[in-house]
PDB file of N, CA, C, O and CB in Angstrom:
ATOM      1  N   UNK A   1      88.234 110.049  95.088  1.00  0.00           N
ATOM      2  CA  UNK A   1      87.992 108.490  95.252  1.00  0.00           C
ATOM      3  C   UNK A   1      88.818 108.176  96.283  1.00  0.00           C
ATOM      4  O   UNK A   1      89.646 109.021  96.624  1.00  0.00           O
ATOM      5  CB  UNK A   1      88.314 107.550  93.993  1.00  0.00           C
ATOM      6  N   UNK A   2      88.759 107.063  96.887  1.00  0.00           N
ATOM      7  CA  UNK A   2      89.677 106.557  98.083  1.00  0.00           C
ATOM      8  C   UNK A   2      90.212 105.366  97.732  1.00  0.00           C
ATOM      9  O   UNK A   2      89.551 104.427  97.289  1.00  0.00           O
ATOM     10  CB  UNK A   2      88.977 106.353  99.431  1.00  0.00           C
ATOM     11  N   UNK A   3      91.377 105.363  97.911  1.00  0.00           N
ATOM     12  CA  UNK A   3      92.164 103.919  97.750  1.00  0.00           C
ATOM     13  C   UNK A   3      92.887 103.625  99.003  1.00  0.00           C
ATOM     14  O   UNK A   3      92.976 104.476  99.888  1.00  0.00           O
ATOM     15  CB  UNK A   3      93.303 103.901  96.506  1.00  0.00           C
ATOM     16  N   UNK A   4      93.376 102.512  99.102  1.00  0.00           N
ATOM     17  CA  UNK A   4      94.209 102.171 100.215  1.00  0.00           C
ATOM     18  C   UNK A   4      95.585 101.782  99.698  1.00  0.00           C
ATOM     19  O   UNK A   4      95.834 100.933  98.842  1.00  0.00           O
ATOM     20  CB  UNK A   4      93.583 101.043 101.042  1.00  0.00           C
ATOM     21  N   UNK A   5      96.583 102.689 100.486  1.00  0.00           N
ATOM     22  CA  UNK A   5      98.039 102.423 100.091  1.00  0.00           C
ATOM     23  C   UNK A   5      98.659 102.081 101.401  1.00  0.00           C
ATOM     24  O   UNK A   5      98.649 102.823 102.382  1.00  0.00           O
ATOM     25  CB  UNK A   5      98.813 103.711  99.351  1.00  0.00           C
ATOM     26  N   UNK A   6      99.291 100.698 101.329  1.00  0.00           N
ATOM     27  CA  UNK A   6      99.839 100.093 102.446  1.00  0.00           C
ATOM     28  C   UNK A   6      98.869 100.173 103.727  1.00  0.00           C
ATOM     29  O   UNK A   6      99.299 100.657 104.775  1.00  0.00           O
ATOM     30  CB  UNK A   6     101.180 100.747 102.704  1.00  0.00           C
ATOM     31  N   UNK A   7      97.837  99.796 103.648  1.00  0.00           N
ATOM     32  CA  UNK A   7      96.783  99.699 104.635  1.00  0.00           C
ATOM     33  C   UNK A   7      96.237 101.111 105.129  1.00  0.00           C
ATOM     34  O   UNK A   7      95.534 101.157 106.138  1.00  0.00           O
ATOM     35  CB  UNK A   7      97.319  98.891 105.827  1.00  0.00           C
ATOM     36  N   UNK A   8      96.536 102.176 104.468  1.00  0.00           N
ATOM     37  CA  UNK A   8      96.186 103.480 105.011  1.00  0.00           C
ATOM     38  C   UNK A   8      95.205 104.072 103.870  1.00  0.00           C
ATOM     39  O   UNK A   8      95.521 104.029 102.681  1.00  0.00           O
ATOM     40  CB  UNK A   8      97.572 104.443 105.311  1.00  0.00           C
ATOM     41  N   UNK A   9      94.079 104.589 104.294  1.00  0.00           N
ATOM     42  CA  UNK A   9      93.334 105.282 103.169  1.00  0.00           C
ATOM     43  C   UNK A   9      93.864 106.543 102.895  1.00  0.00           C
ATOM     44  O   UNK A   9      94.415 107.250 103.740  1.00  0.00           O
ATOM     45  CB  UNK A   9      91.908 105.459 103.439  1.00  0.00           C
ATOM     46  N   UNK A  10      93.663 106.899 101.436  1.00  0.00           N
ATOM     47  CA  UNK A  10      94.092 107.953 100.764  1.00  0.00           C
ATOM     48  C   UNK A  10      93.108 108.459  99.828  1.00  0.00           C
ATOM     49  O   UNK A  10      92.474 107.632  99.172  1.00  0.00           O
ATOM     50  CB  UNK A  10      95.244 107.659 100.159  1.00  0.00           C
ATOM     51  N   UNK A  11      92.881 109.737  99.665  1.00  0.00           N
ATOM     52  CA  UNK A  11      92.093 110.317  98.894  1.00  0.00           C
ATOM     53  C   UNK A  11      92.852 110.786  97.522  1.00  0.00           C
ATOM     54  O   UNK A  11      93.787 111.582  97.606  1.00  0.00           O
ATOM     55  CB  UNK A  11      91.489 111.364  99.670  1.00  0.00           C
ATOM     56  N   UNK A  12      92.487 110.347  96.438  1.00  0.00           N
ATOM     57  CA  UNK A  12      92.936 110.876  95.145  1.00  0.00           C
ATOM     58  C   UNK A  12      91.947 111.361  94.160  1.00  0.00           C
ATOM     59  O   UNK A  12      90.810 110.915  94.307  1.00  0.00           O
ATOM     60  CB  UNK A  12      93.663 109.912  94.510  1.00  0.00           C
ATOM     61  N   UNK A  13      92.162 112.239  93.122  1.00  0.00           N
ATOM     62  CA  UNK A  13      91.174 112.520  92.142  1.00  0.00           C
ATOM     63  C   UNK A  13      90.839 111.514  91.351  1.00  0.00           C
ATOM     64  O   UNK A  13      91.622 110.613  91.051  1.00  0.00           O
ATOM     65  CB  UNK A  13      91.498 113.488  91.379  1.00  0.00           C
ATOM     66  N   UNK A  14      89.491 111.608  90.904  1.00  0.00           N
ATOM     67  CA  UNK A  14      88.951 110.561  89.939  1.00  0.00           C
ATOM     68  C   UNK A  14      89.910 110.615  88.553  1.00  0.00           C
ATOM     69  O   UNK A  14      90.256 111.630  87.949  1.00  0.00           O
ATOM     70  CB  UNK A  14      87.250 110.913  89.572  1.00  0.00           C
ATOM     71  N   UNK A  15      90.215 109.297  88.252  1.00  0.00           N
ATOM     72  CA  UNK A  15      91.011 109.187  87.060  1.00  0.00           C
ATOM     73  C   UNK A  15      92.529 109.025  87.352  1.00  0.00           C
ATOM     74  O   UNK A  15      93.358 108.913  86.449  1.00  0.00           O
ATOM     75  CB  UNK A  15      90.773 110.403  86.202  1.00  0.00           C
ATOM     76  N   UNK A  16      92.822 109.020  88.606  1.00  0.00           N
ATOM     77  CA  UNK A  16      94.374 109.072  89.054  1.00  0.00           C
ATOM     78  C   UNK A  16      94.963 107.839  88.745  1.00  0.00           C
ATOM     79  O   UNK A  16      94.361 106.768  88.669  1.00  0.00           O
ATOM     80  CB  UNK A  16      94.624 109.334  90.609  1.00  0.00           C
ATOM     81  N   UNK A  17      96.223 108.036  88.561  1.00  0.00           N
ATOM     82  CA  UNK A  17      97.198 106.869  88.034  1.00  0.00           C
ATOM     83  C   UNK A  17      97.999 106.315  89.241  1.00  0.00           C
ATOM     84  O   UNK A  17      98.148 106.917  90.304  1.00  0.00           O
ATOM     85  CB  UNK A  17      98.311 107.438  86.852  1.00  0.00           C
ATOM     86  N   UNK A  18      98.456 105.185  88.965  1.00  0.00           N
ATOM     87  CA  UNK A  18      99.368 104.670  90.069  1.00  0.00           C
ATOM     88  C   UNK A  18     100.711 105.607  90.085  1.00  0.00           C
ATOM     89  O   UNK A  18     101.290 105.759  91.160  1.00  0.00           O
ATOM     90  CB  UNK A  18      99.768 103.015  89.786  1.00  0.00           C
ATOM     91  N   UNK A  19     101.116 106.118  89.124  1.00  0.00           N
ATOM     92  CA  UNK A  19     102.265 107.073  89.389  1.00  0.00           C
ATOM     93  C   UNK A  19     101.756 108.290  90.228  1.00  0.00           C
ATOM     94  O   UNK A  19     102.481 108.712  91.128  1.00  0.00           O
ATOM     95  CB  UNK A  19     102.914 107.598  87.988  1.00  0.00           C
ATOM     96  N   UNK A  20     100.610 108.845  89.995  1.00  0.00           N
ATOM     97  CA  UNK A  20     100.279 109.840  91.073  1.00  0.00           C
ATOM     98  C   UNK A  20     100.185 109.391  92.452  1.00  0.00           C
ATOM     99  O   UNK A  20     100.643 110.106  93.343  1.00  0.00           O
ATOM    100  CB  UNK A  20      99.059 110.442  90.800  1.00  0.00           C
ATOM    101  N   UNK A  21      99.632 108.268  92.716  1.00  0.00           N
ATOM    102  CA  UNK A  21      99.711 107.743  94.083  1.00  0.00           C
ATOM    103  C   UNK A  21     101.073 107.598  94.596  1.00  0.00           C
ATOM    104  O   UNK A  21     101.397 108.008  95.711  1.00  0.00           O
ATOM    105  CB  UNK A  21      99.061 106.463  94.172  1.00  0.00           C
ATOM    106  N   UNK A  22     101.867 107.016  93.787  1.00  0.00           N
ATOM    107  CA  UNK A  22     103.392 106.901  94.372  1.00  0.00           C
ATOM    108  C   UNK A  22     103.947 108.190  94.454  1.00  0.00           C
ATOM    109  O   UNK A  22     104.819 108.268  95.320  1.00  0.00           O
ATOM    110  CB  UNK A  22     104.404 106.022  93.478  1.00  0.00           C
ATOM    111  N   UNK A  23     103.684 109.420  93.716  1.00  0.00           N
ATOM    112  CA  UNK A  23     104.138 110.558  93.983  1.00  0.00           C
ATOM    113  C   UNK A  23     103.594 111.106  95.157  1.00  0.00           C
ATOM    114  O   UNK A  23     104.376 111.741  95.864  1.00  0.00           O
ATOM    115  CB  UNK A  23     103.997 111.304  92.994  1.00  0.00           C
ATOM    116  N   UNK A  24     102.307 110.990  95.557  1.00  0.00           N
ATOM    117  CA  UNK A  24     101.732 111.511  96.777  1.00  0.00           C
ATOM    118  C   UNK A  24     102.315 110.807  97.932  1.00  0.00           C
ATOM    119  O   UNK A  24     102.533 111.461  98.951  1.00  0.00           O
ATOM    120  CB  UNK A  24     100.240 111.386  96.786  1.00  0.00           C
ATOM    121  N   UNK A  25     102.637 109.356  97.887  1.00  0.00           N
ATOM    122  CA  UNK A  25     103.399 108.544  98.909  1.00  0.00           C
ATOM    123  C   UNK A  25     104.561 109.195  99.048  1.00  0.00           C
ATOM    124  O   UNK A  25     105.037 109.209 100.183  1.00  0.00           O
ATOM    125  CB  UNK A  25     103.658 107.101  98.575  1.00  0.00           C
ATOM    126  N   UNK A  26     105.180 109.776  98.130  1.00  0.00           N
ATOM    127  CA  UNK A  26     106.724 110.146  98.078  1.00  0.00           C
ATOM    128  C   UNK A  26     107.683 108.971  98.068  1.00  0.00           C
ATOM    129  O   UNK A  26     108.733 109.061  98.704  1.00  0.00           O
ATOM    130  CB  UNK A  26     107.121 111.010  99.318  1.00  0.00           C
ATOM    131  N   UNK A  27     107.366 107.801  97.338  1.00  0.00           N
ATOM    132  CA  UNK A  27     107.883 106.667  97.103  1.00  0.00           C
ATOM    133  C   UNK A  27     109.220 106.957  96.615  1.00  0.00           C
ATOM    134  O   UNK A  27     109.340 107.828  95.753  1.00  0.00           O
ATOM    135  CB  UNK A  27     107.092 105.902  96.264  1.00  0.00           C
ATOM    136  N   UNK A  28     110.267 106.325  97.064  1.00  0.00           N
ATOM    137  CA  UNK A  28     111.827 106.457  96.467  1.00  0.00           C
ATOM    138  C   UNK A  28     112.270 105.148  95.965  1.00  0.00           C
ATOM    139  O   UNK A  28     112.229 104.134  96.663  1.00  0.00           O
ATOM    140  CB  UNK A  28     112.967 106.939  97.623  1.00  0.00           C
ATOM    141  N   UNK A  29     112.701 105.173  94.736  1.00  0.00           N
ATOM    142  CA  UNK A  29     113.092 103.956  94.218  1.00  0.00           C
ATOM    143  C   UNK A  29     114.472 103.487  95.175  1.00  0.00           C
ATOM    144  O   UNK A  29     115.230 104.253  95.770  1.00  0.00           O
ATOM    145  CB  UNK A  29     113.388 104.153  92.533  1.00  0.00           C
ATOM    146  N   UNK A  30     114.533 102.111  95.125  1.00  0.00           N
ATOM    147  CA  UNK A  30     113.983 101.049  94.566  1.00  0.00           C
ATOM    148  C   UNK A  30     112.728 100.686  95.350  1.00  0.00           C
ATOM    149  O   UNK A  30     112.753 100.801  96.576  1.00  0.00           O
ATOM    150  CB  UNK A  30     114.953  99.980  94.484  1.00  0.00           C
ATOM    151  N   UNK A  31     111.631 100.255  94.727  1.00  0.00           N
ATOM    152  CA  UNK A  31     110.395  99.572  95.291  1.00  0.00           C
ATOM    153  C   UNK A  31     109.720  98.941  94.171  1.00  0.00           C
ATOM    154  O   UNK A  31     110.017  99.126  92.991  1.00  0.00           O
ATOM    155  CB  UNK A  31     109.405 100.554  96.031  1.00  0.00           C
ATOM    156  N   UNK A  32     108.625  98.047  94.683  1.00  0.00           N
ATOM    157  CA  UNK A  32     107.660  97.348  93.669  1.00  0.00           C
ATOM    158  C   UNK A  32     106.464  97.795  93.984  1.00  0.00           C
ATOM    159  O   UNK A  32     106.270  98.195  95.132  1.00  0.00           O
ATOM    160  CB  UNK A  32     107.623  95.826  93.662  1.00  0.00           C
ATOM    161  N   UNK A  33     105.419  97.813  93.013  1.00  0.00           N
ATOM    162  CA  UNK A  33     104.278  98.283  93.377  1.00  0.00           C
ATOM    163  C   UNK A  33     103.254  97.311  92.759  1.00  0.00           C
ATOM    164  O   UNK A  33     103.481  96.784  91.670  1.00  0.00           O
ATOM    165  CB  UNK A  33     104.148  99.702  92.992  1.00  0.00           C
ATOM    166  N   UNK A  34     102.053  97.060  93.500  1.00  0.00           N
ATOM    167  CA  UNK A  34     101.022  96.104  93.141  1.00  0.00           C
ATOM    168  C   UNK A  34      99.638  97.016  93.229  1.00  0.00           C
ATOM    169  O   UNK A  34      99.450  97.927  94.036  1.00  0.00           O
ATOM    170  CB  UNK A  34     101.043  94.725  94.209  1.00  0.00           C
ATOM    171  N   UNK A  35      98.887  96.643  92.401  1.00  0.00           N
ATOM    172  CA  UNK A  35      97.546  97.049  92.444  1.00  0.00           C
ATOM    173  C   UNK A  35      96.572  95.935  92.750  1.00  0.00           C
ATOM    174  O   UNK A  35      96.583  95.073  91.871  1.00  0.00           O
ATOM    175  CB  UNK A  35      97.211  97.669  91.203  1.00  0.00           C
ATOM    176  N   UNK A  36      95.700  95.697  93.780  1.00  0.00           N
ATOM    177  CA  UNK A  36      94.878  94.608  94.020  1.00  0.00           C
ATOM    178  C   UNK A  36      95.590  93.369  93.836  1.00  0.00           C
ATOM    179  O   UNK A  36      95.082  92.520  93.104  1.00  0.00           O
ATOM    180  CB  UNK A  36      93.735  94.647  93.209  1.00  0.00           C
ATOM    181  N   UNK A  37      96.879  93.108  94.489  1.00  0.00           N
ATOM    182  CA  UNK A  37      97.662  92.246  94.325  1.00  0.00           C
ATOM    183  C   UNK A  37      98.363  91.714  93.092  1.00  0.00           C
ATOM    184  O   UNK A  37      98.941  90.633  92.981  1.00  0.00           O
ATOM    185  CB  UNK A  37      97.159  91.549  94.790  1.00  0.00           C
ATOM    186  N   UNK A  38      98.211  92.655  92.196  1.00  0.00           N
ATOM    187  CA  UNK A  38      98.846  92.383  90.791  1.00  0.00           C
ATOM    188  C   UNK A  38     100.034  93.252  90.535  1.00  0.00           C
ATOM    189  O   UNK A  38      99.850  94.465  90.434  1.00  0.00           O
ATOM    190  CB  UNK A  38      97.812  92.636  89.622  1.00  0.00           C
ATOM    191  N   UNK A  39     101.144  92.789  90.428  1.00  0.00           N
ATOM    192  CA  UNK A  39     102.492  93.489  90.230  1.00  0.00           C
ATOM    193  C   UNK A  39     102.258  94.263  88.950  1.00  0.00           C
ATOM    194  O   UNK A  39     101.677  93.828  87.955  1.00  0.00           O
ATOM    195  CB  UNK A  39     103.817  92.436  90.107  1.00  0.00           C
ATOM    196  N   UNK A  40     102.917  95.765  89.142  1.00  0.00           N
ATOM    197  CA  UNK A  40     102.644  96.654  87.916  1.00  0.00           C
ATOM    198  C   UNK A  40     104.206  97.003  87.640  1.00  0.00           C
ATOM    199  O   UNK A  40     104.950  97.498  88.486  1.00  0.00           O
ATOM    200  CB  UNK A  40     101.538  98.130  88.233  1.00  0.00           C
ATOM    201  N   UNK A  41     104.534  96.703  86.469  1.00  0.00           N
ATOM    202  CA  UNK A  41     106.049  96.950  86.238  1.00  0.00           C
ATOM    203  C   UNK A  41     106.173  98.624  86.094  1.00  0.00           C
ATOM    204  O   UNK A  41     105.286  99.315  85.592  1.00  0.00           O
ATOM    205  CB  UNK A  41     106.638  96.074  84.723  1.00  0.00           C
ATOM    206  N   UNK A  42     107.317  99.093  86.577  1.00  0.00           N
ATOM    207  CA  UNK A  42     107.702 100.572  86.701  1.00  0.00           C
ATOM    208  C   UNK A  42     107.091 101.395  85.496  1.00  0.00           C
ATOM    209  O   UNK A  42     106.378 102.395  85.585  1.00  0.00           O
ATOM    210  CB  UNK A  42     109.349 100.739  86.712  1.00  0.00           C
ATOM    211  N   UNK A  43     107.541 100.733  84.311  1.00  0.00           N
ATOM    212  CA  UNK A  43     107.094 101.413  83.098  1.00  0.00           C
ATOM    213  C   UNK A  43     105.638 101.548  82.800  1.00  0.00           C
ATOM    214  O   UNK A  43     105.291 102.179  81.802  1.00  0.00           O
ATOM    215  CB  UNK A  43     107.651 100.774  82.029  1.00  0.00           C
ATOM    216  N   UNK A  44     104.782 101.011  83.576  1.00  0.00           N
ATOM    217  CA  UNK A  44     103.364 100.897  83.387  1.00  0.00           C
ATOM    218  C   UNK A  44     102.774 101.898  84.487  1.00  0.00           C
ATOM    219  O   UNK A  44     101.594 102.220  84.347  1.00  0.00           O
ATOM    220  CB  UNK A  44     102.841  99.316  83.552  1.00  0.00           C
ATOM    221  N   UNK A  45     103.423 102.370  85.469  1.00  0.00           N
ATOM    222  CA  UNK A  45     102.874 103.075  86.471  1.00  0.00           C
ATOM    223  C   UNK A  45     101.985 104.381  85.951  1.00  0.00           C
ATOM    224  O   UNK A  45     100.947 104.681  86.540  1.00  0.00           O
ATOM    225  CB  UNK A  45     104.018 103.454  87.375  1.00  0.00           C
ATOM    226  N   UNK A  46     102.410 105.050  84.935  1.00  0.00           N
ATOM    227  CA  UNK A  46     101.770 106.301  84.577  1.00  0.00           C
ATOM    228  C   UNK A  46     100.480 105.753  83.702  1.00  0.00           C
ATOM    229  O   UNK A  46      99.592 106.599  83.600  1.00  0.00           O
ATOM    230  CB  UNK A  46     102.855 107.364  83.701  1.00  0.00           C
ATOM    231  N   UNK A  47     100.262 104.713  83.168  1.00  0.00           N
ATOM    232  CA  UNK A  47      99.366 104.234  82.273  1.00  0.00           C
ATOM    233  C   UNK A  47      98.365 103.476  83.232  1.00  0.00           C
ATOM    234  O   UNK A  47      97.227 103.226  82.834  1.00  0.00           O
ATOM    235  CB  UNK A  47     100.062 103.350  81.131  1.00  0.00           C
ATOM    236  N   UNK A  48      98.737 103.155  84.340  1.00  0.00           N
ATOM    237  CA  UNK A  48      97.741 102.248  85.235  1.00  0.00           C
ATOM    238  C   UNK A  48      96.877 103.298  86.046  1.00  0.00           C
ATOM    239  O   UNK A  48      97.326 104.112  86.854  1.00  0.00           O
ATOM    240  CB  UNK A  48      98.619 101.146  86.372  1.00  0.00           C
ATOM    241  N   UNK A  49      95.396 103.109  85.635  1.00  0.00           N
ATOM    242  CA  UNK A  49      94.333 103.986  86.220  1.00  0.00           C
ATOM    243  C   UNK A  49      94.119 103.252  87.537  1.00  0.00           C
ATOM    244  O   UNK A  49      94.394 102.066  87.723  1.00  0.00           O
ATOM    245  CB  UNK A  49      92.921 104.138  85.275  1.00  0.00           C
ATOM    246  N   UNK A  50      93.610 104.070  88.408  1.00  0.00           N
ATOM    247  CA  UNK A  50      93.047 103.543  89.674  1.00  0.00           C
ATOM    248  C   UNK A  50      91.608 103.681  89.670  1.00  0.00           C
ATOM    249  O   UNK A  50      91.052 104.506  88.944  1.00  0.00           O
ATOM    250  CB  UNK A  50      93.605 104.232  90.883  1.00  0.00           C
ATOM    251  N   UNK A  51      90.831 102.724  90.635  1.00  0.00           N
ATOM    252  CA  UNK A  51      89.584 102.906  90.654  1.00  0.00           C
ATOM    253  C   UNK A  51      89.318 103.209  92.268  1.00  0.00           C
ATOM    254  O   UNK A  51      90.236 103.231  93.088  1.00  0.00           O
ATOM    255  CB  UNK A  51      88.851 101.676  89.985  1.00  0.00           C
ATOM    256  N   UNK A  52      88.038 103.420  92.570  1.00  0.00           N
ATOM    257  CA  UNK A  52      87.779 103.699  93.844  1.00  0.00           C
ATOM    258  C   UNK A  52      87.818 102.336  94.543  1.00  0.00           C
ATOM    259  O   UNK A  52      87.305 101.301  94.117  1.00  0.00           O
ATOM    260  CB  UNK A  52      86.484 104.460  93.990  1.00  0.00           C
ATOM    261  N   UNK A  53      88.511 102.496  95.689  1.00  0.00           N
ATOM    262  CA  UNK A  53      88.605 101.182  96.433  1.00  0.00           C
ATOM    263  C   UNK A  53      89.874 100.331  96.301  1.00  0.00           C
ATOM    264  O   UNK A  53      90.143  99.386  97.043  1.00  0.00           O
ATOM    265  CB  UNK A  53      87.502 100.339  96.004  1.00  0.00           C
ATOM    266  N   UNK A  54      90.612 100.755  95.297  1.00  0.00           N
ATOM    267  CA  UNK A  54      91.813  99.954  94.980  1.00  0.00           C
ATOM    268  C   UNK A  54      92.654  99.700  96.032  1.00  0.00           C
ATOM    269  O   UNK A  54      92.743 100.597  96.870  1.00  0.00           O
ATOM    270  CB  UNK A  54      92.579 100.527  94.015  1.00  0.00           C
ATOM    271  N   UNK A  55      93.334  98.636  96.207  1.00  0.00           N
ATOM    272  CA  UNK A  55      94.277  98.542  97.271  1.00  0.00           C
ATOM    273  C   UNK A  55      95.754  98.298  96.579  1.00  0.00           C
ATOM    274  O   UNK A  55      95.922  97.386  95.769  1.00  0.00           O
ATOM    275  CB  UNK A  55      93.825  97.324  98.302  1.00  0.00           C
ATOM    276  N   UNK A  56      96.757  99.153  96.954  1.00  0.00           N
ATOM    277  CA  UNK A  56      98.041  99.371  96.488  1.00  0.00           C
ATOM    278  C   UNK A  56      98.983  99.000  97.572  1.00  0.00           C
ATOM    279  O   UNK A  56      98.906  99.453  98.714  1.00  0.00           O
ATOM    280  CB  UNK A  56      98.224 100.762  96.034  1.00  0.00           C
ATOM    281  N   UNK A  57      99.945  98.090  97.130  1.00  0.00           N
ATOM    282  CA  UNK A  57     101.026  97.815  98.141  1.00  0.00           C
ATOM    283  C   UNK A  57     102.341  98.417  97.388  1.00  0.00           C
ATOM    284  O   UNK A  57     102.543  98.328  96.178  1.00  0.00           O
ATOM    285  CB  UNK A  57     101.164  96.085  98.532  1.00  0.00           C
ATOM    286  N   UNK A  58     103.108  98.985  98.241  1.00  0.00           N
ATOM    287  CA  UNK A  58     104.464  99.568  97.798  1.00  0.00           C
ATOM    288  C   UNK A  58     105.438  98.775  98.664  1.00  0.00           C
ATOM    289  O   UNK A  58     105.304  98.808  99.887  1.00  0.00           O
ATOM    290  CB  UNK A  58     104.617 101.264  98.035  1.00  0.00           C
ATOM    291  N   UNK A  59     106.374  98.093  98.116  1.00  0.00           N
ATOM    292  CA  UNK A  59     107.206  97.318  98.812  1.00  0.00           C
ATOM    293  C   UNK A  59     108.569  97.716  98.609  1.00  0.00           C
ATOM    294  O   UNK A  59     108.955  97.863  97.449  1.00  0.00           O
ATOM    295  CB  UNK A  59     107.011  96.012  98.509  1.00  0.00           C
ATOM    296  N   UNK A  60     109.431  97.929  99.656  1.00  0.00           N
ATOM    297  CA  UNK A  60     110.786  98.217  99.289  1.00  0.00           C
ATOM    298  C   UNK A  60     111.575  97.182  99.763  1.00  0.00           C
ATOM    299  O   UNK A  60     111.267  96.652 100.831  1.00  0.00           O
ATOM    300  CB  UNK A  60     111.271  99.483  99.772  1.00  0.00           C
ATOM    301  N   UNK A  61     112.681  96.759  99.053  1.00  0.00           N
ATOM    302  CA  UNK A  61     113.495  95.836  99.499  1.00  0.00           C
ATOM    303  C   UNK A  61     114.315  95.968 100.763  1.00  0.00           C
ATOM    304  O   UNK A  61     114.774  97.071 101.062  1.00  0.00           O
ATOM    305  CB  UNK A  61     114.230  95.626  98.565  1.00  0.00           C
ATOM    306  N   UNK A  62     114.534  94.863 101.553  1.00  0.00           N
ATOM    307  CA  UNK A  62     115.280  94.904 102.840  1.00  0.00           C
ATOM    308  C   UNK A  62     116.504  94.226 102.665  1.00  0.00           C
ATOM    309  O   UNK A  62     116.615  93.110 102.156  1.00  0.00           O
ATOM    310  CB  UNK A  62     114.538  94.301 103.990  1.00  0.00           C
ATOM    311  N   UNK A  63     117.434  94.938 103.105  1.00  0.00           N
ATOM    312  CA  UNK A  63     118.784  94.148 102.940  1.00  0.00           C
ATOM    313  C   UNK A  63     119.301  93.735 104.256  1.00  0.00           C
ATOM    314  O   UNK A  63     118.826  94.264 105.261  1.00  0.00           O
ATOM    315  CB  UNK A  63     119.916  95.007 102.221  1.00  0.00           C
ATOM    316  N   UNK A  64     120.286  92.786 104.360  1.00  0.00           N
ATOM    317  CA  UNK A  64     120.924  92.297 105.496  1.00  0.00           C
ATOM    318  C   UNK A  64     120.545  90.738 105.744  1.00  0.00           C
ATOM    319  O   UNK A  64     119.844  90.122 104.941  1.00  0.00           O
ATOM    320  CB  UNK A  64     120.531  93.206 106.696  1.00  0.00           C
ATOM    321  N   UNK A  65     120.903  90.339 106.550  1.00  0.00           N
ATOM    322  CA  UNK A  65     120.522  88.740 106.859  1.00  0.00           C
ATOM    323  C   UNK A  65     121.077  88.232 108.111  1.00  0.00           C
ATOM    324  O   UNK A  65     120.868  87.068 108.452  1.00  0.00           O
ATOM    325  CB  UNK A  65     121.080  87.729 105.726  1.00  0.00           C
TER     326      UNK A  65
END
């Protein structure tokens, strides 16, 4: 299945979870993740199943000012 992660298309196996997508992206904490504009708490990444066409945003905090 194809999903969009941070505006880039990625191919994942059917039944993939958000945790797998983050692993493939090599996301390193701290970060926040959202699927279809809905925030997903880190404790739910492994249980959050993805569907073809889902849009995932991975946002890392920016420091400074």
